[in-house]
Backbone bond lengths (Angstrom), bond angles and torsions (degrees), N, CA, C in turn:
res aa  C-N    CA-C-N  psi(-1)  N-CA   C-N-CA  omega(-1)  CA-C   N-CA-C  phi
1 M - - - 1.447 - - 1.524 108.15 -
2 E 1.296 116.54 137.28 1.460 122.34 -179.43 1.524 109.61 -96.04
3 E 1.330 115.68 131.41 1.461 121.46 175.96 1.513 107.87 -108.64
4 R 1.311 117.08 143.71 1.459 120.14 175.20 1.514 109.40 -151.58
5 A 1.310 114.34 154.83 1.458 121.86 175.52 1.518 106.81 -121.14
6 T 1.316 116.52 136.67 1.460 121.27 179.59 1.518 109.57 -122.24
7 A 1.323 116.28 171.78 1.462 121.33 -179.45 1.513 111.84 -56.15
8 S 1.323 118.15 -29.60 1.464 119.85 -179.79 1.532 112.41 -70.90
9 D 1.341 117.53 -12.77 1.462 121.47 177.96 1.524 112.82 -84.59
10 A 1.325 117.37 -8.95 1.467 121.86 -175.07 1.520 110.53 -118.41
11 K 1.328 114.53 148.79 1.465 120.13 177.41 1.520 111.40 -79.95
12 R 1.341 116.54 -33.35 1.457 121.59 -177.94 1.526 108.59 -126.98
13 S 1.331 116.39 159.57 1.462 120.26 -179.73 1.524 110.55 -97.79
14 K 1.337 115.31 169.39 1.461 121.10 178.61 1.530 109.67 -59.16
15 P 1.325 118.27 142.50 1.449 127.25 18.14 1.521 115.13 -86.59
16 D 1.319 118.76 5.71 1.463 119.23 173.25 1.531 107.16 -61.76
17 P 1.321 117.88 138.46 1.465 119.88 -174.80 1.529 115.19 -81.07
18 D 1.329 119.21 6.75 1.473 121.22 -175.99 1.525 113.40 -48.76
19 I 1.327 117.81 -52.14 1.459 120.41 -175.09 1.518 111.39 -66.37
20 V 1.329 116.92 -35.55 1.466 120.56 177.80 1.524 109.51 -67.61
21 E 1.316 117.09 -42.36 1.462 120.94 179.04 1.528 111.44 -63.66
22 V 1.333 117.67 -37.62 1.465 120.93 175.55 1.524 109.53 -62.45
23 A 1.323 116.57 -45.00 1.470 120.58 179.79 1.532 110.84 -62.04
24 I 1.323 117.15 -41.13 1.467 121.05 177.69 1.520 109.56 -60.45
25 E 1.321 116.05 -49.64 1.461 121.00 -178.59 1.530 111.32 -60.06
26 E 1.327 116.61 -45.62 1.464 120.18 -178.66 1.523 112.29 -67.45
27 S 1.337 116.77 -29.11 1.467 119.67 -179.64 1.520 111.90 -73.56
28 G 1.338 116.57 -30.72 1.457 120.23 -176.05 1.522 112.75 74.24
29 I 1.324 116.68 12.79 1.462 122.46 -178.24 1.530 108.27 -110.38
30 P 1.331 117.92 136.10 1.459 119.72 178.65 1.538 111.12 -59.82
31 A 1.315 116.46 143.67 1.468 122.61 -177.06 1.523 112.48 -53.89
32 E 1.317 117.88 -36.46 1.465 119.95 -177.03 1.529 113.01 -68.99
33 H 1.322 117.23 -10.64 1.465 121.22 177.81 1.527 112.16 -103.49
34 L 1.310 116.68 5.76 1.467 121.13 -177.99 1.522 111.29 -108.69
35 V 1.320 115.19 155.61 1.464 122.58 174.58 1.522 106.58 -134.47
36 M 1.316 116.15 132.11 1.457 121.25 177.28 1.517 108.73 -106.61
37 I 1.324 116.62 142.05 1.457 121.31 174.42 1.521 107.34 -106.54
38 G 1.327 116.04 129.55 1.457 120.92 -179.35 1.512 110.87 -143.12
39 D 1.333 115.45 167.78 1.466 118.45 179.51 1.521 112.97 -131.85
40 T 1.336 116.49 18.95 1.463 120.67 176.08 1.531 109.66 -138.44
41 P 1.328 117.41 157.91 1.465 119.96 173.74 1.531 111.75 -60.74
42 Y 1.339 116.90 -27.94 1.465 120.62 179.81 1.523 110.66 -67.74
43 D 1.331 117.61 -37.72 1.461 121.49 175.40 1.522 110.04 -61.24
44 I 1.326 115.66 -46.26 1.457 121.01 -177.75 1.525 110.86 -64.04
45 E 1.316 116.95 -43.24 1.468 120.44 179.70 1.523 111.39 -65.39
46 A 1.323 116.78 -44.19 1.470 120.05 179.79 1.519 110.34 -61.24
47 A 1.329 117.55 -44.92 1.458 121.12 179.66 1.526 110.93 -63.48
48 A 1.322 116.80 -44.29 1.468 120.56 -179.89 1.520 110.97 -61.54
49 R 1.314 117.12 -40.58 1.467 120.89 179.38 1.523 111.36 -66.19
50 A 1.339 116.71 -23.41 1.467 121.49 176.52 1.533 110.91 -97.35
51 Q 1.328 116.90 6.62 1.463 124.43 178.36 1.531 112.72 63.70
52 V 1.342 115.01 39.84 1.461 122.44 176.40 1.525 107.72 -117.20
53 R 1.316 117.30 134.92 1.464 121.39 177.17 1.530 109.40 -74.23
54 T 1.335 114.94 153.98 1.461 120.13 -178.18 1.519 111.31 -127.36
55 I 1.324 114.62 138.03 1.456 122.33 166.25 1.521 104.71 -102.36
56 A 1.325 116.95 129.27 1.465 120.79 -177.73 1.521 111.06 -105.37
57 F 1.321 114.31 146.31 1.459 122.39 172.83 1.524 108.30 -110.63
58 R 1.309 116.93 135.26 1.461 122.29 177.38 1.529 111.42 -71.49
59 S 1.302 118.12 -6.82 1.466 122.00 -175.90 1.523 112.91 -61.67
60 G 1.320 118.18 -15.46 1.453 121.56 178.32 1.521 112.99 -80.47
61 G 1.329 117.12 -3.71 1.458 120.94 177.52 1.518 114.76 88.00
62 W 1.321 118.45 5.59 1.461 121.78 -179.15 1.526 110.04 -90.94
63 T 1.328 115.57 153.68 1.465 121.13 177.11 1.525 110.23 -77.58
64 D 1.316 115.53 162.63 1.462 119.83 175.92 1.529 110.70 -59.62
65 E 1.323 116.93 -36.54 1.470 120.34 178.37 1.528 110.42 -60.59
66 A 1.322 117.35 -42.09 1.464 121.10 179.59 1.533 111.66 -68.72
67 L 1.329 116.61 -25.25 1.466 122.09 -178.53 1.530 111.88 -98.27
68 K 1.332 117.24 14.93 1.458 122.09 -169.30 1.526 115.96 -60.80
69 G 1.301 120.45 -17.37 1.465 121.04 178.64 1.515 113.69 -79.76
70 A 1.316 117.17 -7.75 1.463 120.98 179.23 1.527 110.05 -75.00
71 V 1.326 116.86 149.71 1.460 119.83 178.02 1.517 111.51 -76.28
72 E 1.332 117.13 -25.26 1.460 122.93 176.48 1.523 108.20 -149.16
73 I 1.335 115.97 152.08 1.465 121.26 178.55 1.527 108.39 -131.18
74 Y 1.327 115.88 131.15 1.468 122.53 179.07 1.524 108.36 -129.01
75 D 1.339 115.34 160.75 1.462 119.61 177.91 1.521 111.60 -64.41
76 G 1.306 117.99 -33.31 1.458 123.31 -178.94 1.514 109.63 173.43
77 P 1.327 117.37 -169.13 1.468 120.76 -177.33 1.532 113.75 -57.44
78 A 1.326 118.30 -41.14 1.466 120.49 -178.90 1.530 110.97 -64.26
79 D 1.335 117.08 -38.01 1.461 121.27 178.51 1.530 110.24 -66.57
80 L 1.321 117.49 -42.91 1.465 120.74 176.48 1.524 109.74 -60.99
81 L 1.308 117.71 -45.56 1.461 121.09 179.54 1.531 111.06 -61.10
82 A 1.326 117.16 -40.11 1.465 121.18 179.03 1.528 112.16 -64.17
83 H 1.327 116.58 -26.89 1.467 122.11 -179.41 1.525 111.72 -112.70
84 Y 1.308 116.49 22.28 1.465 121.35 -171.69 1.531 113.36 -55.11
85 E 1.318 117.68 -47.98 1.468 120.44 -175.20 1.522 112.44 -57.25
86 E 1.345 117.39 -38.87 1.463 119.50 -178.94 1.530 112.79 -93.81
87 S 1.322 117.49 0.46 1.468 120.92 179.49 1.525 110.71 -76.34
88 L 1.302 115.84 164.49 1.461 121.85 176.57 1.525 110.77 -55.08
89 I 1.310 116.91 -44.55 1.461 120.54 -178.98 1.528 110.53 -65.02
90 G 1.310 117.67 -44.25 1.455 121.55 179.17 1.516 112.48 -63.74
91 R 1.320 116.58 -43.31 1.469 120.62 178.96 1.507 111.44 -65.66
92 E 1.330 117.38 -42.61 1.457 119.42 -178.87 1.519 111.28 -67.50
93 G 1.322 116.16 -30.20 1.457 119.75 175.79 1.521 111.63 -64.54
94 K 1.336 115.94 -22.06 1.460 121.64 177.90 1.526 111.45 -95.34
95 G 1.327 117.11 6.08 1.462 120.31 178.83 1.508 114.46 86.68
96 E 1.324 117.58 18.48 1.459 120.66 -179.74 1.526 110.64 -99.61
97 L 1.315 116.73 47.24 1.456 124.35 -176.84 1.519 112.05 -51.82
98 G 1.334 114.41 129.32 1.446 120.59 172.58 1.511 115.70 86.35
99 K 1.341 118.79 -5.82 1.459 120.35 179.23 1.508 109.97 -89.09
100 S 1.295 117.28 146.60 1.453 121.72 174.33 1.516 108.27 -138.75
101 P 1.338 118.76 160.50 1.457 120.25 -177.58 1.521 111.46 -52.43
102 G 1.318 115.34 134.18 1.455 119.97 176.84 1.529 114.00 83.14
103 R 1.339 116.77 -3.09 1.467 119.34 177.97 1.504 109.33 -107.25
104 E 1.294 116.24 143.30 1.465 122.22 179.61 1.506 109.32 -93.60
């Protein structure tokens, strides 16, 4: 079964974390085990306020500096897929929860 949260599920829009919190609740998964993909600083801020890590895509037109709260930044979905094994999602799929490049 597919779960999703839409703007109609939240009272306020990003960067307010309402929509992210709805998604967390509907998933039934603790926030620390989730990763959100976004392409704006507002996505990153909303996720951070809900204690969810974010992978950012440059496809939204923002600079890396503007996306600096993300744990990883890629050009877009194809770039993430090309680096999947070393990405946060790929590592966590192997049971390496919480590790990121350059961290012990």
